[in-house]
Structure formats: C-alpha cells, structure tokens
Phi, psi and omega in degrees: 000316181298315181296324179294315178299315180302307182296315182298311182293321178297318178295321179299316179300316181295316181295315181292326176296320177295319178297321178297318180298317179295321180296324181286338183267004180298137180291161179302148180290151178230170176063226183297323180296322179296321178299319179295319180300330180269013172090028177301122184293346182275353182292154184256343185269122180297150181298323180297321178297318179296317179296317180296319179297320181292327184263357183303316179299320179296314180297319180295318179295318178296322178296318178296319178295317178299320178297318178300315180297318183288322178298314178297323181293312183287330178277351183053040183267121179290326178294316179292326177297317178299316178297320179297317179298318178295319179294323179297316179293313184289314186273301184287328182273287187291315185281310186264334189050046183245106177226154172289124187240163176295338176296329176292326176292319175302314182297321180295318182292327181260005181055034179254064186271158178299157177288125186304317186301328183252006183222039183297322179297317179297317179297320178298318180294316181294318180295318177301318180297312182293312183295316180295326178293318180291324182281320189229002182096199188283057177299323179302313182294327187281336184203007181245316180302126184295320181291315177299322178296320180297317181290328177290328178294337177298333179299334182278345185239335181273124180301143182298333182292341178276348185277144176248123179272113180293131178305143185302319181295320178290318182301316183292326177287319181293335181295343179279348181301318183297330178289324175295320178295319178300310181296317180296316181294318179296316180297318180297316181294316181294334180277318187254340187059025178266100185288344183291354176300337182301330183292343183257355181239352176213144184262016188294341178298345183302331182286343176271339181077007182254108181195163177277169180299321179296322180292322178293324177296315178299320178296320178299319177296317180297314181291327176295317176297327180293334177296332184255332178239113185306133172049045185307308183293314184298321185282324191240341192235346190280116179291329177293320176298323177295317179297314179291331175296317176296318180293327183291344176292346177270355187302142181268353183258141177233138176287128183289150179228149176270161178297330180292346181294343179293332181244336181283144180236015183297311181295321181299318180287332182281328185299124181273359186247000181065032186261005181235127176234094184064237180277356187261135171265124178275101188302322184294337181257341183286129180250017178054050181282348177082352186301310182290327180291321175293325182291314183283353171266355180277110186288350179264336185250327184284127180302331180303312182286325179297317179295316178300317181295318181291322176298320179296319180295319179295316179297321179296319179293321180295321178288327181288330182301305179301325181294318179295322179295320179292325181290327180283000000 
C-alpha cells in the first residue's frame, strides 16, 4: 500500500508539473481571444474564470505535493518522507523556486500582499503553510521547504563521523540567533523599505541562480558548515523558521509522551533539532521530523514498551509459580 501511494503521488506531482509548464508556455492569444484579453466588453468568460483556468495546473500540482507531504507525515513513513524531501527540492526548489521567504513576512506586515486573482497558487501555498503550522507545528520546515529538504538529504550521504554534535547548552542558546535575525531584518526593512535585505539573511535565492560572487561565496561557506553541523541554517539562522516557530506555539496538536519520558533521555539525545528537553517537546524548535515518534512507537527500543513487556513477563512467572506448586 505504501509503495502504491508513494508511486501514485509522485507521478501526480510530475504530471501536473508538466501540465503547468505547458500552460505557461502557451503563445499569446490572437483573434477573438486577444480581444477578450484586452478587455472587450462583449466577451462572455469572466476574468476570474480565465485566471483560475490559467493557474489550475499550478494549484493542482501544489495540492498533489501537499497530499504527498501529509500522507507521509500521518503514516510516519520514512520512505515517503524521503520522497517528499526529493520532491520539495526538485519541484518547489529547482522547478518553481517557490519558498516561504522573509519577503512574504515583510508583505504581511505592510499589507502589501499579491493580488489574489493572479496569485492563487501562492495563496494556496501560504495558507497550507500557516494552517499546517497551527495544526501540527513546523511541518513546513520539516518536509516542505526546499532548502531545508536539501540539507536534510545530506544526512543520507554524509557519513556520521563527519558530523559535529553541538552541545545541548550551546544549541539552546544558539537557537535564539534566528529570532534576532528575524527582528533585525524586519526592523531594517521597516526603516529603509529595502527589500533586498532578504539576500543577506536567507539563501533561498540559490534556486534561481541569480546572485553576486560574494553571495555565492557566502552560500558555499554555509553549505560547507552544514556538512559538519546538521541543518545549520534551519536550526540557528533561518528567520522564516523563527517566524513559524512563534506561530507553532499556537498549535493545537501535541506530540504524545510516555510517563517514562520524565527520566529517559533516548529521544532527547536522538533529536537533531534540539527540540526535546526531558519530557518536554519544545514546539518552536520541533519540525515534525517523526524521529522521536517512530522511536517511542518502537517496541524494541523504547523503554516504555520494554518495561511493559518485562512487567508482563514477571506477572506471567508469578502466576505460573502457584500453578506449578498445585500441580506437584
């Protein structure tokens, strides 16, 4: 069933992406259609209908990608998560260059948002990001953001011996840096109205390939650091992650914990995002990567299940003892 879902959703994304590409490559209208495009009052098709038809492939592709991400998330499937990360890099990153950016936060603060009629796909993407964050936490950061997906994919190819584990005390303090960057960037923009500040606080422009030599050098340094420190930018430097972290405090969903989590530190040591402190999940840092959820559902590794199994074995031996005595 998992392989069928994986294959089906991946194919849907590819097909819809191709349809979107063909729709964007359509030549300009001529004849009667051209007259309608220039506002001929005699036309019968409403402008909104035309806009929706033109953007339908994009909306459908985004919907298929969102479905792929959610299916993998709810099934806690590592294979589907891997496919989602690859699709995020390939489709949202390389093909669409569509990521939630600090420029969108600037637009929200100044109410300078895109026109809905011509940006339905963007609104669908933004609404999915906000709603999923409120419902389940930083799902966007964990498997939708193309840059974050790319850095997570490095875990599959970079040997663990090359990785440096940041001490927990340092990690928790360093996680506040991104909030400082968010506040600083917003303050700078509101003061200067210079939107180009985004190029110096986020590397998402890399998917467009348009940058100065200095920016590419800075990106190279960042990616080199990411080889040694997992998800370096996402954990410590991303202002969008900081914004979604603040928003995730409103989330209505909570990751369940066992009573043994008060003393066990297995999940805390396993978490690559510094989102677990003893029995507590730090919502602002959790990106719903599923690692701890898969771990505490693992009946062979999680102490909760081990303790239950041992108690059952002890009870079984205690019950067996009187029976053996009575039989003898």
